[in-house]
C-alpha positions as CSV (number, residue, x, y, z in Angstrom):
1,M,-86.9,1.9,13.4
2,A,-83.7,0.0,12.9
3,D,-83.2,-3.2,14.9
4,L,-80.2,-3.2,16.6
5,K,-80.1,-6.8,17.6
6,D,-78.2,-7.7,14.5
7,H,-75.8,-4.9,15.1
8,R,-72.1,-4.6,16.7
9,L,-71.4,-1.7,18.9
10,V,-67.7,-1.0,19.1
11,F,-67.5,1.3,22.4
12,V,-64.4,3.4,23.4
13,G,-64.3,4.6,27.1
14,P,-62.3,4.8,30.1
15,A,-62.3,1.7,32.2
16,D,-64.4,1.2,35.3
17,G,-62.8,3.3,38.1
18,E,-61.0,5.6,35.9
19,T,-62.6,9.0,36.7
20,A,-66.5,9.4,37.0
21,V,-66.7,8.9,33.2
22,G,-65.3,5.3,33.3
23,D,-68.1,4.8,36.1
24,Y,-70.9,6.2,33.8
25,A,-69.4,3.8,31.0
26,E,-69.6,0.8,33.1
27,N,-72.9,1.4,34.1
28,L,-74.3,2.1,30.5
29,L,-72.7,-0.8,29.0
30,R,-74.6,-3.3,31.2
31,A,-77.6,-1.8,30.2
32,L,-76.9,-1.8,26.5
33,R,-76.3,-5.5,26.3
34,P,-79.7,-6.5,25.6
35,H,-80.2,-4.1,22.6
36,F,-77.4,-5.1,20.7
37,G,-76.5,-8.5,19.1
38,E,-72.7,-7.9,20.4
39,I,-70.6,-5.3,21.8
40,V,-66.9,-5.1,21.6
41,E,-65.1,-2.7,24.3
42,R,-62.2,-0.9,24.1
43,R,-61.5,0.6,27.6
44,T,-59.0,3.3,28.3
45,L,-57.2,5.0,31.2
46,A,-57.8,8.3,33.0
47,P,-56.8,11.6,31.3
48,G,-53.0,11.9,31.2
49,K,-52.0,8.2,31.8
50,E,-51.8,7.0,28.3
51,T,-48.9,7.4,25.9
52,L,-48.8,7.9,22.1
53,R,-48.1,4.2,21.8
54,D,-51.3,3.4,23.6
55,I,-53.5,5.7,21.6
56,L,-52.2,4.1,18.3
57,E,-53.1,0.8,19.7
58,H,-56.5,1.8,20.5
59,R,-56.8,3.2,17.1
60,R,-55.8,-0.1,15.5
61,F,-57.9,-2.1,17.9
62,V,-61.0,0.0,17.0
63,K,-60.5,-0.2,13.1
64,T,-60.3,-3.8,13.4
65,A,-63.2,-4.2,15.4
66,V,-65.1,-2.1,13.0
67,A,-63.8,-3.9,10.1
68,Q,-64.7,-7.4,11.3
69,G,-68.2,-6.5,12.2
70,P,-71.2,-7.5,10.0
71,P,-71.0,-5.3,6.9
72,G,-73.3,-2.5,7.3
73,R,-74.3,-3.4,10.7
74,V,-71.8,-1.6,13.1
75,V,-72.2,1.4,15.1
76,A,-69.0,3.2,17.0
77,H,-69.2,5.1,20.0
78,A,-66.8,7.0,22.2
79,E,-67.3,8.8,25.8
80,L,-65.4,12.0,25.5
81,A,-64.4,14.0,28.4
82,A,-62.1,17.1,28.9
83,G,-58.4,15.3,28.8
84,G,-59.3,12.0,27.9
85,I,-57.8,11.8,24.3
86,A,-57.9,8.0,23.8
87,P,-61.4,7.8,22.8
88,F,-61.3,10.9,20.6
89,W,-58.3,9.7,18.6
90,S,-59.7,6.1,18.3
91,T,-62.7,6.9,16.6
92,A,-61.1,9.7,14.3
93,G,-61.1,9.3,10.8
94,L,-63.4,6.1,10.8
95,R,-65.1,6.0,7.4
96,D,-68.1,3.9,6.2
97,V,-69.6,3.4,9.6
98,P,-71.8,5.5,11.9
99,V,-69.7,7.0,14.9
100,T,-71.3,8.7,18.0
101,A,-69.8,10.2,21.2
102,T,-71.3,11.3,24.5
103,V,-69.5,14.8,25.5
104,H,-69.3,14.8,29.2
105,D,-67.6,18.4,29.1
106,P,-69.6,20.3,26.7
107,P,-69.3,22.3,24.4
108,Q,-66.2,20.4,23.7
109,G,-65.6,16.5,23.6
110,I,-62.0,17.2,24.6
111,W,-60.1,20.4,25.4
112,W,-56.4,19.1,25.7
113,P,-56.1,17.1,22.3
114,A,-52.3,16.3,22.6
115,R,-52.3,15.5,26.5
116,T,-50.4,12.5,26.3
117,K,-48.7,10.9,29.5
118,F,-45.5,13.0,28.4
119,I,-47.2,16.3,28.0
120,A,-49.5,15.8,31.1
121,Q,-46.4,15.5,33.3
122,H,-45.4,19.0,32.2
123,K,-47.9,21.6,33.4
124,Y,-46.6,24.7,31.7
125,L,-45.8,22.8,28.4
126,M,-49.5,21.5,28.4
127,H,-51.1,24.7,28.9
128,G,-48.8,26.8,27.0
129,M,-49.5,24.6,23.8
130,H,-53.2,23.9,24.5
131,Y,-54.3,27.4,25.6
132,P,-53.3,29.8,22.6
133,L,-54.5,26.8,20.3
134,R,-57.8,26.6,21.6
135,P,-59.4,28.0,18.2
136,L,-57.6,25.3,16.5
137,S,-58.7,22.8,18.8
138,R,-62.5,23.3,18.0
139,V,-61.5,23.2,14.5
140,I,-60.0,19.9,14.8
141,E,-63.0,18.4,16.7
142,G,-65.4,20.0,14.2
143,A,-63.6,18.2,11.6
144,V,-63.4,14.7,13.1
145,N,-67.0,14.8,14.2
146,G,-68.4,16.7,11.2
147,D,-72.0,15.4,11.1
148,R,-71.9,12.9,13.6
149,T,-74.5,12.4,16.4
150,I,-73.4,13.8,19.6
151,F,-75.1,13.3,22.9
152,G,-75.3,15.7,25.6
153,L,-76.3,14.7,29.0
154,S,-78.0,18.0,30.0
155,Q,-80.2,20.3,28.0
156,I,-77.8,23.1,28.3
157,G,-74.9,20.8,27.5
158,R,-76.7,19.7,24.4
159,L,-77.3,23.4,23.3
160,S,-73.6,24.3,23.9
161,I,-72.5,21.7,21.5
162,E,-75.1,22.7,18.9
163,M,-74.1,26.3,19.0
164,T,-70.5,25.4,18.7
165,Y,-70.6,22.5,16.2
166,P,-73.9,23.6,14.2
167,K,-73.3,20.7,11.5
168,T,-73.6,17.8,14.3
169,N,-76.8,16.1,15.0
170,T,-77.1,16.6,18.7
171,A,-79.5,14.6,21.1
172,Y,-80.2,14.9,25.0
173,V,-80.1,11.9,27.4
174,P,-80.2,12.7,31.0
175,Y,-77.3,11.8,33.0
176,L,-77.7,8.3,33.9
177,V,-78.7,7.5,37.7
178,C,-77.0,4.3,38.7
179,D,-78.8,1.5,40.7
180,R,-78.3,1.7,44.4
181,P,-80.2,0.2,47.5
182,T,-83.0,2.2,49.0
183,I,-81.5,3.5,52.5
184,T,-83.1,5.3,55.5
185,P,-85.2,8.5,54.3
186,A,-83.4,11.7,54.2
187,H,-85.4,13.4,57.3
188,E,-84.5,10.4,59.7
189,R,-80.8,10.8,59.1
190,P,-78.1,12.5,61.1
191,K,-78.1,16.4,60.9
192,A,-75.1,16.5,58.3
193,V,-74.6,17.8,55.0
194,G,-72.0,15.8,52.5
195,F,-69.8,16.6,50.0
196,F,-68.8,13.9,47.6
197,G,-66.8,13.1,44.5
198,L,-63.5,13.3,42.9
199,V,-61.4,16.3,44.1
200,Y,-60.3,18.9,41.5
201,R,-60.9,22.6,40.5
202,G,-64.3,23.8,40.4
203,K,-65.8,21.2,42.6
204,G,-66.5,23.2,45.6
205,F,-64.3,21.3,47.9
206,E,-62.3,24.7,48.2
207,Q,-65.4,26.1,49.7
208,I,-65.8,23.6,52.7
209,A,-64.1,25.8,55.2
210,R,-66.1,28.5,54.6
211,I,-69.2,26.7,54.6
212,R,-68.3,25.2,58.0
213,R,-67.7,28.7,59.6
214,E,-71.1,29.8,58.2
215,L,-73.0,26.5,59.3
216,P,-74.2,26.1,63.1
217,D,-72.3,23.8,65.1
218,D,-75.0,21.2,65.4
219,I,-74.8,20.5,61.6
220,M,-71.9,17.9,60.7
221,I,-70.1,18.0,57.6
222,R,-69.1,15.0,56.0
223,V,-66.8,14.4,53.1
224,A,-66.0,11.4,50.7
225,G,-64.4,10.7,47.4
226,R,-61.1,10.1,45.6
227,G,-58.6,12.6,46.7
228,T,-60.5,13.7,49.5
229,E,-58.1,12.2,52.1
230,S,-55.6,14.9,51.3
231,L,-58.0,17.8,52.2
232,P,-57.0,19.6,55.1
233,R,-58.6,18.5,58.5
234,Q,-60.8,20.7,60.8
235,D,-63.1,20.5,63.8
236,G,-66.8,19.6,62.5
237,V,-65.6,18.3,59.0
238,E,-65.3,14.3,58.7
239,I,-63.2,13.2,55.9
240,L,-63.7,9.8,54.8
241,G,-61.7,9.6,51.7
242,A,-62.6,6.9,48.9
243,V,-65.9,5.0,49.6
244,E,-67.0,2.1,47.6
245,G,-69.9,-0.5,47.8
246,P,-71.3,-0.7,51.6
247,A,-68.8,2.2,52.7
248,E,-70.6,4.5,49.9
249,D,-74.2,3.2,51.0
250,A,-73.3,4.3,54.8
251,F,-72.0,7.5,53.7
252,F,-75.3,8.8,52.1
253,E,-77.1,7.3,55.0
254,S,-75.0,9.5,57.2
255,V,-76.2,12.7,55.5
256,R,-79.5,14.4,55.2
257,A,-78.4,16.4,51.8
258,V,-75.3,16.5,49.5
259,A,-73.9,20.1,48.8
260,I,-72.6,20.7,45.2
261,P,-71.2,24.3,45.3
262,Y,-69.9,24.0,41.7
263,G,-68.1,27.3,40.2
264,K,-66.1,28.1,37.3
265,R,-63.9,24.8,36.4
266,H,-61.1,26.1,34.4
267,F,-59.9,29.3,32.6
268,Y,-60.4,28.2,29.0
269,A,-64.0,28.5,28.5
270,E,-67.3,28.2,30.1
271,T,-68.0,24.3,30.4
272,Y,-71.6,22.7,31.0
273,P,-71.0,19.2,32.4
274,A,-73.8,17.2,34.0
275,S,-72.9,16.3,37.4
276,S,-71.9,12.7,38.4
277,V,-72.2,13.9,42.3
278,A,-76.0,15.1,41.6
279,A,-76.5,11.6,40.0
280,H,-75.2,9.7,42.9
281,A,-77.2,11.8,45.1
282,L,-80.4,11.0,43.3
283,A,-79.5,7.4,43.4
284,Y,-79.7,7.2,47.2
285,Q,-82.6,9.5,47.4
286,T,-80.9,12.4,48.8
287,P,-81.9,16.0,48.3
288,I,-79.3,18.2,46.9
289,V,-78.2,21.8,47.8
290,C,-76.4,23.2,44.6
291,T,-75.6,26.3,42.7
292,G,-76.9,27.6,39.7
293,Y,-73.8,27.2,37.8
294,G,-73.9,25.6,34.2
295,S,-76.1,22.5,33.9
296,L,-76.9,22.6,37.4
297,A,-79.4,25.6,37.0
298,E,-81.9,22.9,35.1
299,F,-82.4,21.4,38.4
300,S,-85.2,22.4,40.7
301,E,-87.1,21.0,43.9
302,D,-89.3,19.0,41.4
303,T,-85.9,17.2,40.7
304,G,-84.9,16.8,44.4
305,A,-82.6,20.2,44.5
306,V,-82.5,23.5,46.2
307,V,-80.9,25.8,43.6
308,V,-78.9,28.8,44.9
309,P,-78.3,31.3,41.9
310,M,-74.8,32.4,41.2
311,D,-73.6,35.9,41.1
312,A,-73.1,36.6,37.4
313,T,-70.3,38.7,37.9
314,S,-68.4,36.2,39.8
315,P,-68.8,32.7,38.5
316,Q,-66.0,31.5,40.8
317,S,-67.4,32.6,44.2
318,L,-69.9,31.0,46.5
319,P,-73.3,32.7,46.5
320,D,-73.9,34.2,50.0
321,G,-77.2,32.5,50.3
322,F,-75.4,28.9,50.0
323,S,-74.9,27.9,53.6
324,P,-78.2,29.3,54.7
325,A,-79.9,27.2,52.0
326,V,-78.3,24.5,53.5
327,E,-79.0,25.1,56.9
328,S,-82.6,25.8,56.3
329,L,-83.2,22.5,54.6
330,L,-81.7,20.4,57.1
331,N,-84.0,21.7,59.6
332,D,-87.1,21.4,57.7
333,E,-88.3,17.7,57.7
334,P,-91.4,18.1,55.3
335,R,-89.2,19.7,52.9
336,L,-86.5,17.2,53.3
337,Q,-89.2,14.4,52.8
338,R,-90.7,16.0,49.7
339,L,-87.4,16.5,48.1
340,A,-86.3,13.1,48.7
341,E,-89.6,11.7,47.1
342,N,-88.9,13.6,43.9
343,A,-85.2,12.6,43.9
344,D,-86.5,9.0,44.2
345,R,-88.9,9.5,41.4
346,V,-86.0,11.0,39.2
347,R,-83.8,8.3,39.6
348,G,-86.4,5.9,38.3
349,E,-86.9,8.0,35.3
350,R,-83.1,8.2,34.8
351,S,-82.2,4.5,35.5
352,A,-79.7,2.5,33.4
353,E,-82.3,0.8,31.5
354,R,-84.1,3.8,30.6
355,T,-80.9,5.5,29.6
356,A,-79.8,2.7,27.6
357,A,-83.2,2.5,25.7
358,A,-82.9,6.3,24.9
359,Y,-79.4,5.8,23.5
360,A,-80.8,2.8,21.5
361,A,-83.7,4.7,20.2
362,E,-81.5,7.6,19.1
363,W,-79.1,5.1,17.3
364,S,-82.1,3.6,15.5
365,R,-83.4,6.5,14.2
366,M,-79.8,7.8,13.1
367,L,-79.6,4.3,11.2
368,D,-82.8,5.1,9.4
369,R,-81.7,8.6,8.5
370,R,-78.6,6.9,7.0
371,R,-80.4,4.3,5.3
372,K,-82.9,6.9,3.6
373,R,-80.1,9.0,2.3
374,R,-78.3,6.1,1.0
375,D,-81.4,4.7,-0.8
376,G,-82.3,8.2,-2.1
């Protein structure tokens, strides 16, 4: 297999702290450094924060970084997410260099390819432009990516990319589970269930009021993450806002399980994102109770999760069995212990080091294929 030690990686993705994709990119980059001779980063802002001028500057930087790398030994890679257009356009049109991408919201890498800062500030213009032009967006993305290697972070996500863009080469690398301290075992923690992550449509925060009504009073709900401070206050629900470092450790140590009641995220089409919230829970050896929506259907008790099947006729509704599943798990210490042990095993299998090694192996295979085609 091709050796990457004499290669330059030109990496384009959101900066650390700029959405969950930025956090993912930061953890991945650190683990990739031992595999490459050199890594050149271009970090972007969150979706809707960058102007057309910013995007043109990203493109110039990436083009120069590719051109100045060792001839024939450069790989370019982009982290693509729904409205983050800078990584996509930064690598569009690159020639004579292998380009790959990780798609965080499959099947498409981006859903709003014209979402500059100006467009993002005008909701009706943004959706009025992009919704009717969905077929064109897919044609554009298919043309840009061509036969590139595209990574999916779940099996169903990879399959959706393959079905949508059959000319691409797809690869599955499980969502990276970052390194976090070993904390109090789940069955010894307070009787509470946690909601965690960035607040936006489909993440299940809108279900908290219903779940609170359906759970007994002796089960607390604790909520943490960016944007949660704006959620409505209610009895039996503790809202912490954004947490990082020791505060994040303390949050997970205060809940026996994490609830992920995802539903249909937007009206454009079905999407199959891997869950960064699930990855955080696994990092803290914390069992998960989730709906069987999208890529979450791939979880099971073997991977530390209780999966509650969705109602196929109502993908935006919370399944009736969700709250009973939470209550049952939090009151079953042997089951909590078993799921936490499974979560701990999975966090080792999906560590940053193993994830980076899986990317590196796929890049090596890709370079070998290119070399064979070139040499005839």
